[in-house]
Legacy VTK file of the C-alpha trace (Angstrom):
# vtk DataFile Version 3.0
C-alpha trace
ASCII
DATASET POLYDATA
POINTS 274 float
5.521 -60.344 -77.333
4.469 -56.788 -77.280
4.471 -54.151 -80.141
3.868 -50.745 -79.701
3.407 -48.130 -82.810
4.387 -44.526 -81.436
4.242 -41.539 -83.633
7.321 -40.090 -82.674
8.249 -35.893 -82.730
4.773 -35.419 -83.047
2.072 -34.450 -80.487
-0.593 -36.020 -82.612
-1.360 -39.474 -84.333
-0.844 -39.754 -87.606
1.691 -37.338 -87.646
5.669 -37.217 -86.840
7.590 -40.725 -87.582
5.801 -43.962 -86.694
8.223 -46.248 -85.262
7.690 -50.046 -83.918
8.706 -51.668 -80.553
9.047 -54.574 -79.925
9.751 -55.416 -76.178
11.583 -58.867 -75.602
12.509 -60.176 -72.044
14.451 -63.145 -72.304
16.897 -62.872 -75.662
17.504 -61.531 -78.763
15.496 -63.428 -81.680
17.647 -64.219 -84.541
18.687 -61.374 -86.712
16.682 -63.359 -89.612
13.285 -62.710 -87.462
13.614 -59.130 -86.300
14.529 -58.500 -89.975
11.866 -59.950 -91.292
9.528 -58.691 -88.556
10.744 -55.231 -89.331
9.738 -55.374 -93.395
5.985 -57.006 -92.344
6.101 -53.810 -90.418
7.061 -51.542 -93.577
7.992 -48.640 -91.436
11.056 -46.862 -91.774
12.462 -48.187 -87.868
11.382 -51.060 -85.969
13.393 -51.189 -82.785
13.685 -54.241 -80.671
14.327 -53.580 -77.333
15.474 -56.179 -74.962
14.811 -55.659 -71.307
16.855 -57.831 -68.554
16.961 -57.435 -65.053
16.038 -53.538 -65.136
18.708 -52.953 -67.796
18.183 -52.229 -71.576
19.636 -52.997 -74.889
17.903 -51.325 -78.297
19.049 -52.434 -81.789
17.108 -50.766 -84.991
15.981 -52.468 -88.677
14.959 -50.931 -91.133
12.633 -53.036 -93.992
15.591 -54.137 -95.477
18.748 -53.217 -92.850
19.660 -53.319 -89.246
21.364 -49.355 -88.859
23.918 -48.241 -86.631
21.708 -45.272 -84.928
18.159 -44.223 -85.075
16.669 -41.261 -82.950
12.784 -41.414 -83.894
12.766 -45.063 -82.910
15.075 -44.617 -80.020
12.483 -41.438 -78.743
9.660 -43.900 -78.625
11.028 -46.940 -77.127
12.036 -44.367 -74.369
8.450 -43.410 -74.420
7.232 -46.981 -74.764
9.569 -47.993 -71.469
8.699 -44.835 -69.355
5.141 -45.034 -69.795
4.275 -48.675 -70.678
6.954 -50.305 -68.467
8.137 -48.765 -65.805
6.217 -45.721 -65.070
7.919 -44.852 -62.102
11.309 -43.306 -63.711
12.116 -40.260 -65.855
15.482 -41.770 -67.731
16.363 -44.797 -69.587
19.321 -45.646 -70.659
19.824 -47.860 -73.954
22.523 -49.952 -74.647
23.033 -49.893 -78.687
25.549 -49.910 -81.138
25.978 -46.211 -81.082
27.111 -46.243 -77.110
24.679 -45.483 -74.354
21.679 -43.474 -75.636
19.786 -41.762 -73.041
15.967 -41.111 -73.541
14.427 -38.262 -70.260
10.821 -36.979 -69.604
10.741 -33.099 -69.919
8.018 -31.028 -69.196
7.191 -28.276 -71.934
4.470 -25.583 -70.773
1.317 -27.954 -70.516
3.389 -31.018 -72.977
5.692 -33.608 -72.236
8.877 -34.037 -74.501
11.373 -36.679 -74.337
15.042 -35.540 -74.891
17.269 -37.934 -76.579
21.298 -37.724 -76.126
22.907 -38.594 -79.012
26.580 -38.750 -80.689
26.995 -36.001 -83.644
28.363 -36.607 -86.724
31.756 -34.468 -87.764
31.046 -33.345 -91.507
33.600 -32.680 -94.387
32.779 -30.250 -97.341
32.710 -31.506 -100.677
34.406 -29.731 -103.532
30.899 -28.972 -106.173
32.640 -30.355 -109.101
30.912 -30.512 -112.625
30.123 -34.486 -112.632
29.299 -33.770 -108.886
26.650 -31.491 -109.321
25.327 -32.714 -112.456
24.919 -36.076 -110.218
22.879 -34.202 -107.524
20.780 -32.339 -110.615
19.954 -36.027 -111.724
19.388 -37.401 -108.107
17.355 -34.045 -106.815
16.045 -31.659 -109.469
18.465 -29.085 -108.032
21.913 -28.146 -107.479
22.917 -27.733 -103.536
24.754 -24.393 -102.569
27.027 -26.625 -100.418
27.486 -30.495 -100.078
28.607 -31.943 -96.860
29.520 -35.476 -95.919
29.718 -37.534 -92.539
27.721 -40.445 -92.389
25.087 -39.315 -94.478
24.841 -36.285 -97.184
23.780 -33.171 -96.601
22.719 -30.764 -99.284
22.007 -27.111 -98.248
20.182 -25.773 -100.503
18.333 -21.993 -101.645
15.226 -21.581 -99.485
12.165 -23.987 -97.610
10.562 -23.834 -100.756
13.333 -26.015 -102.454
13.483 -28.419 -99.693
9.512 -29.024 -99.752
9.476 -29.038 -103.434
11.964 -31.549 -104.408
10.821 -34.372 -106.100
13.671 -37.121 -105.771
14.633 -39.354 -108.380
15.020 -42.937 -105.999
17.033 -44.824 -108.424
19.693 -41.605 -108.859
19.631 -41.358 -105.347
20.989 -44.951 -104.656
24.572 -43.731 -106.459
25.360 -40.657 -104.524
27.660 -40.633 -101.148
26.497 -41.529 -97.954
24.029 -43.624 -96.511
20.888 -41.062 -96.394
20.522 -37.780 -98.124
19.308 -34.605 -96.293
18.453 -31.496 -98.415
18.251 -28.292 -95.573
17.425 -24.264 -96.070
17.126 -21.869 -93.590
13.768 -21.721 -91.779
11.439 -19.200 -91.373
9.567 -17.747 -88.782
9.131 -20.040 -85.847
11.704 -22.616 -87.490
15.288 -22.540 -87.913
16.028 -24.888 -90.048
13.952 -27.190 -92.289
14.849 -30.419 -93.749
13.711 -33.944 -95.226
15.585 -36.648 -95.575
15.496 -39.711 -98.095
17.185 -43.350 -97.721
16.593 -45.923 -100.769
19.600 -47.132 -100.079
17.903 -48.515 -96.873
14.335 -49.411 -98.062
12.683 -46.109 -97.029
12.239 -43.796 -99.910
11.381 -40.779 -97.185
11.586 -41.033 -93.412
8.791 -38.718 -92.498
11.573 -37.211 -89.301
15.139 -38.766 -89.060
16.886 -37.830 -85.465
20.294 -39.590 -86.786
19.895 -37.303 -89.687
19.091 -33.997 -87.228
22.933 -35.512 -85.605
24.462 -34.060 -88.839
21.810 -30.935 -89.616
21.862 -29.682 -86.138
26.105 -29.051 -85.761
25.606 -27.703 -89.821
23.436 -24.839 -88.407
24.233 -24.321 -85.390
27.560 -23.423 -86.801
26.212 -21.312 -89.871
23.455 -19.090 -87.453
26.043 -19.072 -84.388
22.836 -20.077 -81.836
23.555 -23.570 -79.488
19.907 -23.779 -79.227
17.817 -24.842 -82.513
13.745 -25.578 -83.530
13.977 -27.977 -86.167
10.639 -28.649 -88.853
10.844 -31.838 -90.763
8.757 -30.821 -93.930
7.764 -34.682 -95.145
4.261 -34.718 -95.324
3.770 -36.224 -91.879
5.867 -33.078 -90.643
7.925 -33.077 -87.304
9.471 -30.581 -84.922
12.650 -31.024 -82.927
13.523 -28.743 -80.359
17.308 -29.293 -80.565
21.150 -28.781 -78.709
24.192 -28.416 -79.875
26.581 -30.069 -77.711
29.745 -30.485 -79.749
30.077 -33.741 -79.784
27.069 -34.857 -78.594
23.594 -33.567 -80.123
20.324 -33.248 -77.291
17.330 -33.827 -79.605
13.846 -33.404 -77.918
10.213 -34.266 -79.173
6.334 -35.108 -78.299
5.604 -39.094 -79.069
1.771 -40.250 -78.814
0.826 -44.144 -78.547
-0.803 -45.101 -81.905
-1.217 -49.207 -81.035
-0.608 -51.575 -79.090
-0.447 -55.448 -80.289
0.849 -59.159 -79.765
3.177 -60.510 -81.536
1.933 -64.521 -81.503
4.711 -66.528 -80.510
3.581 -69.826 -82.199
4.129 -68.247 -85.441
7.502 -67.038 -84.761
8.297 -70.715 -83.900
7.999 -72.127 -87.215
10.331 -70.237 -88.008
13.032 -70.261 -85.013
LINES 1 275
274 0 1 2 3 4 5 6 7 8 9 10 11 12 13 14 15 16 17 18 19 20 21 22 23 24 25 26 27 28 29 30 31 32 33 34 35 36 37 38 39 40 41 42 43 44 45 46 47 48 49 50 51 52 53 54 55 56 57 58 59 60 61 62 63 64 65 66 67 68 69 70 71 72 73 74 75 76 77 78 79 80 81 82 83 84 85 86 87 88 89 90 91 92 93 94 95 96 97 98 99 100 101 102 103 104 105 106 107 108 109 110 111 112 113 114 115 116 117 118 119 120 121 122 123 124 125 126 127 128 129 130 131 132 133 134 135 136 137 138 139 140 141 142 143 144 145 146 147 148 149 150 151 152 153 154 155 156 157 158 159 160 161 162 163 164 165 166 167 168 169 170 171 172 173 174 175 176 177 178 179 180 181 182 183 184 185 186 187 188 189 190 191 192 193 194 195 196 197 198 199 200 201 202 203 204 205 206 207 208 209 210 211 212 213 214 215 216 217 218 219 220 221 222 223 224 225 226 227 228 229 230 231 232 233 234 235 236 237 238 239 240 241 242 243 244 245 246 247 248 249 250 251 252 253 254 255 256 257 258 259 260 261 262 263 264 265 266 267 268 269 270 271 272 273
């Protein structure tokens, strides 16, 4: 089984969000084996891409859980298919738990971007009760200006400095609402918004660049700023840039990707566990 490590939402290695993409050509491995492979990689996401008769199916695993949507590993999987498996195509469709997801090659000046077509999440504003605010201050070290809940919790904070300076209490984050917790603020200069994403419930403390998180963040800032197209920055240590378009029930996210490594998972080793 071929395995590729791709840095997504970055035009250089050691930036963006690394994803492992394992390519299968016969059938799915048992879930327990895929989960153990993801644990072995210990990246925020390992994608398993099943290629059969020109069609592609995709699943995503953190080191501890299978998830229903992952943007950066979908971008990484599209990069692998379009550059390593079928170089004649400019678009690939993946069958996933979140429906059919497309990845398209785009020209962006002198660089190449990969555009994702993802579902957006409806958000409801949470009441800032004293108990909820105290819980968030314990978890994030700050009280958000606003809290919105979709699949994940989105916390709007005062400014970019609060986003960058946040030092979460990882144990406390386990008790808050939502699968992940994102903190975000209006950006400055080139960027419309900045954010960071925390996922200790899924075995990942900080997700370096979270595509599915921006399926919450982009609709929120599009409404606040009165804009359809945004440039977002994920202010993790690795950093990443996302070119986003809000389309109502869908979100388009575009970014660069770089191949870091290609390797092979040894079949004989897996057979001992099958």
